[in-house]
matplotlib code that plots the C-alpha trace (Angstrom):
import matplotlib.pyplot as plt

x = [-5.4, -5.2, -7.1, -3.8, -3.1, -6.6, -6.4, -3.1, -4.3, -7.4, -5.3, -3.1, -6.1, -7.7, -4.5, -4.2, -7.9, -7.3, -4.2, -6.0, -8.9, -6.5, -4.7, -8.0, -9.1, -5.9, -6.0, -9.6, -8.5, -5.7, -8.1, -10.6, -7.8, -6.7, -10.2, -10.6, -7.3, -7.9, -11.7, -12.9, -12.3, -10.7, -9.2, -10.6, -8.6, -11.0, -13.4, -17.1, -18.6, -19.7, -16.2, -15.0, -17.5, -16.0, -14.7, -11.3, -11.9, -9.8, -7.6, -7.2, -9.7, -7.0, -6.9, -9.6, -11.4, -11.2, -14.5, -15.7, -15.4, -18.6, -18.4, -19.9, -22.9, -22.4, -24.8, -27.5, -30.2, -33.0, -31.0, -27.9, -24.5, -24.2, -20.7, -19.2, -18.5, -14.9, -14.5, -12.4, -8.9, -9.6, -6.4, -4.2, -5.9, -5.7, -9.1, -11.0, -14.0, -16.8, -19.6, -23.0, -25.2, -28.9, -30.1, -32.5, -29.8, -27.5, -30.3, -31.3, -28.7, -30.3, -32.1, -30.7, -28.9, -26.8, -27.9, -26.0, -24.5, -24.5, -21.2, -21.0, -17.6, -16.5, -13.3, -12.2, -9.2, -7.2, -4.7, -1.0, 1.0, 4.3, 6.3, 9.3, 12.0, 14.5, 17.8, 19.1, 22.7, 24.0, 27.6, 29.8, 33.2, 35.6, 39.2, 39.4, 37.8, 34.5, 31.8, 29.1, 27.0, 27.2, 24.1, 22.8, 23.6, 21.0, 19.7, 20.8, 23.8, 22.9, 19.4, 16.3, 14.3, 13.9, 13.7, 10.0, 9.1, 11.7, 10.3, 6.8, 7.9, 9.5, 6.4, 4.1, 6.1, 7.1, 4.5, 1.4, 2.6, 2.1, 4.5, 6.4, 4.4, 1.3, 3.0, 4.1, 0.4, -0.7, 1.9, 0.9, -2.9, -3.1, -0.2, 0.6, 4.3, 6.0, 8.2, 9.1, 9.4, 13.0, 13.9, 12.1, 13.7, 17.2, 16.2, 15.0, 18.2, 20.3, 18.1, 18.6, 22.4, 22.2, 20.2, 22.6, 24.6, 21.5, 20.6, 24.0, 23.6, 20.3, 22.0, 24.9, 22.5, 20.4, 23.4, 24.8, 21.8, 21.1, 17.6, 16.3, 13.1, 13.5, 11.3, 11.3, 8.9, 9.2, 9.2, 9.7, 12.5, 13.8, 17.3, 18.8, 20.7, 17.5, 15.3, 11.5, 10.6, 11.0, 13.0, 12.2, 14.0, 13.5, 13.3, 14.7, 13.5, 15.2, 14.0, 14.0, 10.6, 10.4, 13.4, 14.0, 13.1, 15.7, 15.1, 17.8, 17.5, 18.6, 18.1, 17.5, 16.1, 19.2, 21.0, 23.7, 21.5, 20.9, 24.4, 26.1, 23.8, 24.0, 27.7, 28.4, 25.2, 25.2, 22.0, 18.4, 16.8, 13.0, 11.7, 8.9, 10.8, 12.3, 15.0, 17.6, 17.6, 17.5, 20.5, 22.4, 21.7, 23.0, 26.5, 26.4, 26.7, 26.1, 22.8, 19.6, 16.4, 13.1, 9.8, 6.6, 3.3, 1.3, 2.4, 1.6, -1.8, -2.4, -1.7, -4.2, -6.8, -6.6, -6.9, -10.4, -11.6, -10.3, -11.2, -12.9, -10.1, -8.0, -10.4, -8.9, -5.4, -6.6, -8.3, -5.1, -3.0, -5.6, -4.9, -1.2, -2.2, -4.6, -1.6, 0.2, -2.8, -2.9, 0.8, 0.3, -2.6, -0.4, 2.5, 4.6, 8.4, 10.7, 10.7, 6.9, 6.5, 8.8, 7.2, 3.6, 4.6, 6.2, 3.0, 0.4, 2.0, 4.2, 1.3, -0.5, 2.7, 3.0, -0.6, 0.0, 3.1, 1.4, -1.6, 0.4, 2.4, -0.7, -2.7, 0.2, 0.2, -3.2, -3.2, -2.2, 1.2, 0.0, -3.2, -3.6, -3.7, -0.7, 1.3, 0.4, 1.5, 4.8, 5.6, 5.2, 7.0, 9.9, 10.4, 9.4, 12.6, 12.4, 8.7, 9.2, 12.0, 9.6, 8.5, 12.1, 12.9, 10.7, 12.3, 11.1, 7.8, 5.4, 5.4, 6.8, 3.8, 5.6, 8.0, 5.2, 3.3, 6.4, 6.6, 2.9, 3.1, 5.9, 3.7, 1.0, 3.4, 4.5, 0.9, 1.1, 4.6, 4.4, 8.2, 11.4, 13.0, 16.6, 18.4, 20.2, 16.8, 16.0, 18.9, 17.7, 14.1, 15.4, 17.0, 13.8, 11.6, 13.8, 13.3, 9.6, 9.0, 10.9, 8.7, 5.6, 7.2, 7.8, 4.5, 6.1, 5.0, 7.2, 7.0, 8.1, 10.9, 12.2, 11.9, 13.9, 16.4, 16.9, 17.3, 19.9, 21.7, 23.7, 25.5, 25.9, 29.1, 29.7, 29.8, 26.2, 24.6, 23.3, 21.0, 19.1, 17.7, 14.0, 14.4, 16.7, 14.5, 11.4, 13.1, 14.3, 10.9, 9.3, 11.8, 11.1, 7.3, 7.8, 10.0, 7.5, 4.6, 6.7, 7.4]
y = [41.1, 44.6, 46.0, 46.3, 42.6, 41.6, 43.8, 42.3, 38.8, 39.6, 41.0, 37.9, 35.6, 37.6, 37.4, 33.7, 33.2, 35.1, 33.0, 29.8, 30.8, 31.6, 28.3, 26.4, 28.1, 27.3, 23.7, 23.3, 24.7, 22.1, 19.3, 20.4, 20.5, 17.0, 15.7, 17.2, 15.7, 12.2, 11.8, 14.3, 12.3, 14.0, 17.4, 20.0, 23.1, 25.0, 27.6, 28.0, 31.3, 32.2, 32.0, 34.2, 36.9, 37.3, 40.8, 41.6, 42.8, 45.9, 45.7, 48.8, 49.0, 48.9, 45.1, 43.9, 40.6, 38.2, 37.7, 34.1, 32.8, 31.3, 27.6, 26.0, 23.9, 20.2, 18.0, 16.7, 14.2, 14.4, 17.1, 14.8, 15.1, 12.6, 11.1, 10.7, 7.1, 6.5, 4.4, 1.2, 1.5, -1.3, -0.6, -1.3, -4.5, -8.0, -8.7, -12.0, -12.0, -14.5, -14.9, -15.9, -17.1, -17.4, -21.0, -21.0, -19.8, -22.6, -25.2, -24.0, -21.6, -21.6, -18.4, -16.2, -13.0, -10.9, -7.3, -5.9, -6.9, -5.8, -5.5, -5.6, -5.1, -6.1, -6.3, -9.7, -11.2, -14.2, -15.2, -15.1, -18.2, -19.4, -21.4, -23.6, -22.7, -25.5, -24.7, -27.7, -27.5, -30.4, -31.2, -32.1, -33.6, -33.5, -34.7, -34.4, -31.0, -30.3, -27.8, -26.6, -23.4, -21.0, -20.1, -16.6, -14.1, -14.5, -11.9, -14.1, -16.4, -20.0, -19.0, -20.7, -17.4, -15.8, -12.1, -12.1, -13.8, -11.7, -8.5, -9.6, -10.2, -6.7, -5.0, -6.9, -6.0, -2.4, -1.1, -3.0, -3.3, -7.1, -8.6, -11.7, -13.9, -13.0, -13.7, -17.0, -17.9, -16.5, -18.5, -21.7, -21.2, -19.8, -21.6, -24.6, -23.4, -23.5, -20.5, -19.7, -16.1, -16.8, -17.8, -14.8, -12.5, -13.7, -13.1, -9.5, -8.8, -10.0, -8.1, -4.9, -5.5, -6.0, -2.8, -0.6, 0.7, 2.1, 3.7, 5.3, 6.6, 8.3, 9.8, 11.2, 12.7, 14.5, 15.9, 17.2, 19.5, 22.9, 22.3, 19.6, 19.0, 17.2, 15.6, 12.7, 10.2, 8.1, 4.3, 1.8, -0.8, -3.5, -3.1, -6.5, -4.6, -3.2, -5.9, -5.7, -2.7, -1.1, 2.0, 5.0, 5.3, 7.7, 7.5, 10.8, 11.6, 13.8, 14.6, 17.2, 18.0, 15.8, 13.7, 10.5, 10.1, 8.9, 7.5, 7.3, 5.3, 6.8, 5.7, 9.3, 12.6, 14.6, 17.1, 14.6, 12.9, 15.8, 17.2, 14.1, 13.6, 17.3, 17.6, 17.8, 19.7, 23.4, 25.2, 25.6, 23.2, 23.2, 21.9, 22.1, 24.3, 21.6, 23.0, 20.6, 22.1, 25.6, 25.1, 23.5, 26.4, 28.8, 27.3, 26.7, 29.8, 27.7, 26.4, 28.4, 27.4, 27.5, 27.4, 25.4, 27.3, 24.2, 24.1, 27.8, 27.3, 24.4, 26.5, 29.2, 26.7, 25.1, 28.7, 29.0, 27.0, 29.8, 33.0, 34.0, 36.4, 33.4, 33.2, 36.2, 34.7, 31.4, 33.3, 35.2, 31.9, 30.4, 33.3, 32.2, 28.7, 30.0, 31.4, 28.1, 26.3, 28.6, 27.9, 24.2, 24.4, 26.4, 23.9, 27.0, 27.0, 28.7, 32.1, 32.3, 31.1, 33.7, 36.5, 35.6, 35.3, 38.7, 40.1, 38.3, 36.6, 39.3, 41.7, 39.0, 38.3, 41.9, 42.1, 39.0, 40.3, 43.6, 41.9, 39.4, 42.1, 44.1, 41.1, 39.8, 42.8, 42.0, 38.2, 35.8, 34.1, 30.8, 30.8, 29.0, 32.2, 33.6, 30.4, 30.4, 34.0, 33.4, 30.3, 32.3, 35.5, 33.6, 31.9, 34.8, 35.0, 31.2, 31.4, 34.2, 32.4, 30.8, 34.2, 35.0, 31.7, 30.1, 26.7, 26.5, 25.0, 26.8, 24.0, 20.6, 18.6, 16.6, 15.1, 14.5, 12.6, 10.4, 9.6, 8.7, 5.1, 4.2, 5.6, 3.2, 0.3, 0.8, 0.4, -3.1, -3.9, -2.1, -2.0, -3.0, -6.1, -4.8, -1.5, -3.0, -3.9, -0.1, 0.6, -2.2, -0.9, 2.6, 1.2, -0.5, 2.4, 4.7, 2.7, 2.2, 5.8, 6.9, 4.6, 6.4, 9.8, 8.8, 6.8, 3.6, 0.1, -0.9, -4.7, -4.2, -1.9, -4.3, -7.4, -5.7, -4.4, -7.8, -9.5, -7.1, -5.7, -8.9, -8.7, -4.9, -3.0, -0.3, 2.3, 1.3, 1.7, 5.2, 3.9, 1.7, 4.6, 5.0, 8.4, 7.0, 3.9, 5.9, 8.1, 5.0, 3.4, 6.7, 6.8, 3.1, 3.9, 6.8, 4.8, 1.9, 4.3, 5.9, 2.5]
z = [55.6, 54.2, 51.2, 49.3, 49.8, 48.8, 45.7, 44.7, 45.1, 43.1, 40.3, 40.3, 40.2, 37.4, 35.4, 36.1, 35.0, 31.7, 31.0, 31.7, 29.6, 26.7, 27.1, 27.2, 24.0, 22.2, 23.4, 22.1, 18.7, 18.6, 19.6, 16.9, 14.4, 15.3, 15.0, 11.6, 10.4, 11.5, 11.5, 9.0, 5.8, 2.9, 3.6, 1.3, 1.3, -1.0, 0.2, -0.8, -1.9, 1.6, 2.9, 0.1, 1.0, 4.5, 5.1, 6.6, 10.1, 10.8, 7.7, 5.5, 2.6, 0.1, 0.5, -1.8, -1.5, -4.5, -6.2, -6.5, -10.1, -11.5, -12.1, -15.2, -14.3, -14.7, -16.6, -14.3, -14.4, -11.8, -10.0, -9.5, -11.2, -14.1, -14.2, -17.6, -18.5, -19.7, -22.8, -22.5, -23.9, -26.4, -28.4, -25.4, -24.2, -25.5, -27.0, -27.0, -29.2, -28.6, -31.2, -29.8, -32.6, -32.1, -31.5, -34.4, -36.8, -35.6, -36.1, -39.6, -41.0, -44.5, -45.5, -42.7, -43.7, -41.3, -41.2, -38.2, -34.9, -31.3, -29.4, -25.6, -23.9, -20.4, -18.6, -17.1, -15.5, -16.8, -14.2, -15.2, -15.3, -13.7, -16.2, -15.8, -18.3, -19.0, -20.7, -22.7, -23.6, -25.6, -24.9, -27.9, -28.3, -31.3, -31.3, -27.5, -27.5, -25.7, -26.7, -24.4, -24.9, -21.9, -19.9, -20.7, -17.8, -15.0, -12.6, -9.7, -10.3, -9.8, -8.8, -10.0, -10.5, -13.9, -14.6, -15.1, -11.8, -9.9, -11.4, -10.4, -6.8, -6.6, -8.0, -5.7, -2.6, -3.3, -5.8, -4.6, -1.0, -0.8, 1.9, 1.0, 3.4, 1.5, -1.8, -0.5, 0.2, -3.2, -5.2, -3.4, -3.7, -7.2, -9.0, -6.8, -6.4, -3.0, -2.6, 1.0, 2.1, 3.2, -0.3, -1.8, 0.8, -0.4, -4.0, -3.2, -1.4, -4.4, -6.9, -4.9, -5.1, -8.8, -9.2, -7.1, -10.1, -11.7, -8.3, -8.2, -11.7, -10.8, -7.7, -9.8, -12.4, -9.7, -7.9, -11.2, -11.6, -9.9, -8.6, -6.2, -4.2, -0.9, 1.7, 4.2, 5.6, 8.8, 8.7, 11.6, 11.6, 13.8, 15.3, 16.4, 19.1, 20.6, 21.9, 22.3, 20.2, 16.8, 16.0, 13.9, 10.5, 7.6, 3.8, 2.5, -1.0, -3.6, -7.1, -9.8, -11.5, -14.7, -13.6, -11.7, -8.0, -5.4, -2.0, 0.6, 3.9, 7.2, 10.7, 12.0, 10.9, 11.8, 9.6, 8.8, 6.2, 3.8, 4.7, 3.4, 0.4, -0.7, -0.2, -3.9, -4.8, -5.8, -6.5, -5.2, -2.8, -2.3, 1.0, 3.5, 6.0, 8.1, 10.4, 9.2, 5.7, 7.0, 9.3, 6.4, 4.1, 6.8, 6.6, 2.9, 0.7, -2.4, -1.3, -1.8, -0.1, -2.0, 0.0, -0.4, -0.7, -0.1, 3.5, 3.9, 2.4, 4.8, 7.8, 6.8, 5.9, 9.4, 10.8, 9.3, 12.3, 14.6, 12.7, 9.5, 8.8, 7.4, 4.5, 2.7, 2.9, 1.5, -1.3, -2.2, -2.2, -4.5, -6.9, -6.9, -7.8, -10.4, -12.2, -12.0, -13.4, -16.3, -17.0, -16.9, -19.3, -21.7, -21.2, -20.6, -20.6, -18.0, -19.8, -20.1, -16.5, -15.2, -17.2, -16.1, -12.5, -12.5, -14.0, -12.0, -9.0, -7.7, -6.9, -5.0, -3.0, -2.1, -0.9, 1.2, 2.8, 3.8, 5.2, 7.2, 8.8, 9.7, 11.1, 13.1, 15.3, 16.8, 16.5, 19.2, 18.3, 19.8, 17.7, 14.4, 12.4, 14.3, 13.7, 9.9, 9.6, 11.5, 9.4, 6.2, 7.2, 8.7, 5.3, 3.0, 1.0, 0.3, -0.6, -3.2, -5.0, -7.5, -8.7, -9.7, -11.5, -14.1, -13.6, -10.0, -8.8, -6.4, -4.0, -3.0, -4.0, -6.7, -4.2, -1.7, -4.4, -5.0, -1.3, -0.9, -2.2, 0.2, 3.0, 2.0, 2.0, 5.6, 6.7, 5.3, 6.4, 9.8, 10.0, 8.0, 9.4, 9.6, 9.0, 6.0, 4.5, 4.6, 2.2, -0.2, -0.1, -1.0, -4.1, -5.3, -4.2, -6.3, -9.5, -9.0, -8.0, -11.1, -13.2, -11.9, -12.6, -16.3, -16.6, -17.6, -16.6, -13.6, -14.4, -18.1, -16.9, -14.2, -16.3, -19.1, -16.6, -14.8, -18.2, -19.7, -16.7, -15.8, -19.1, -19.3, -19.0, -16.4, -19.2, -20.2, -16.8, -17.5, -20.3, -17.7, -15.6, -15.9, -17.5, -20.2, -20.6, -21.1, -23.7, -25.6, -25.6, -26.8, -29.8, -30.6, -30.6, -33.0, -35.3, -35.3, -36.1, -38.9, -40.4]

ax = plt.figure().add_subplot(projection="3d")
ax.plot(x, y, z, "-o")
ax.set_aspect("equal")
plt.show()
């Protein structure tokens, strides 16, 4: 074997060794990232003061590091933080007062004079009741004519469930994630009422059908606007045509900040879902960068994508495990969110939001763009920092939309918060029993998610809806959406206070 051949083999082995070493390092980073995500507890995307003091390695000196802001010291006792005790909302709770008289006063009340009293409050639970309501309708006759009062409209025709119990079942299942088989056990043990899960399942199905007109009204109102946020979450379901295993379905979620939230059930994550839903929508769509939205926007000239800075920040925060250089980027993104916090505290409108973003956010965006382009030249594309930079630069136009329009949000967190309760529910349900049940779940998740958005009690809303909706005209449906219901209740409260 000649020296040339040996040298060539040595160079090939050396190159292979370097490639394997790089691959090993990247795989270890991904493994560390996985462990932090699933076993590290709460993810804290903030940086301590030591991370903020890290210098940019090799970047021009014109990029200045943000200085850490001093935090006010919290009240302590024995060196430990002292939590502030919240007062009970006594004006909102039914109050039961129990007077405990001293034994000696009870035995001989003469001569005692009350000078003061001590009050000790506690919260307790008094179990609700299931009642049986009996409608008695006397039948009369007069000159061969009969008279019988009609039954009031019921949420389920010829059903034995009232609006209150039906609303409680829906809230238990979709808000508190209590499956029907657990409710069956609860009703039997606590109230002595036998309600089979099959019966309750039929009631839930019919209730969802009754609520569909309100669902469609919410959909029409969202599509009539010019700004939507969108996201999706996976959920398993059983397909009767596929034996032995569950399938993967998706709840697609759409909302406008401050408006109602809408869930749509789909059995896949393909572009067909948003393409069909957004067919009549014209305006700006804020997403997490999923390719289905991006490909849809490319063929739609009337659809503008808006990026999510929370996903960008997450990528750079994860890159901290790989390089200290990511600390500067996290600090700059924190400055963007500092502007948003200031706007929220001032309850700023669109014009003020746009003006302050031009003044304070645009310079930060410009610094970030220059730094990303410089660092990318000497960063491995497969590394965590390289991936974070590529993600941001690829979507830069969408990520800077919020700085041009005061009506837009900096991220998609509002829609992700709306999805989170349904994600908790699927941990209890494990899967949806049938594809058609997914569509019914989307209807009820929509109403309950909108109740959370408007901070209204879901039971009160559903009970009122199930009471009045059976007798409502189609032209009155719009007043039953959670947004309209919350507005009406707020007006009633103002009038009551004025009276």
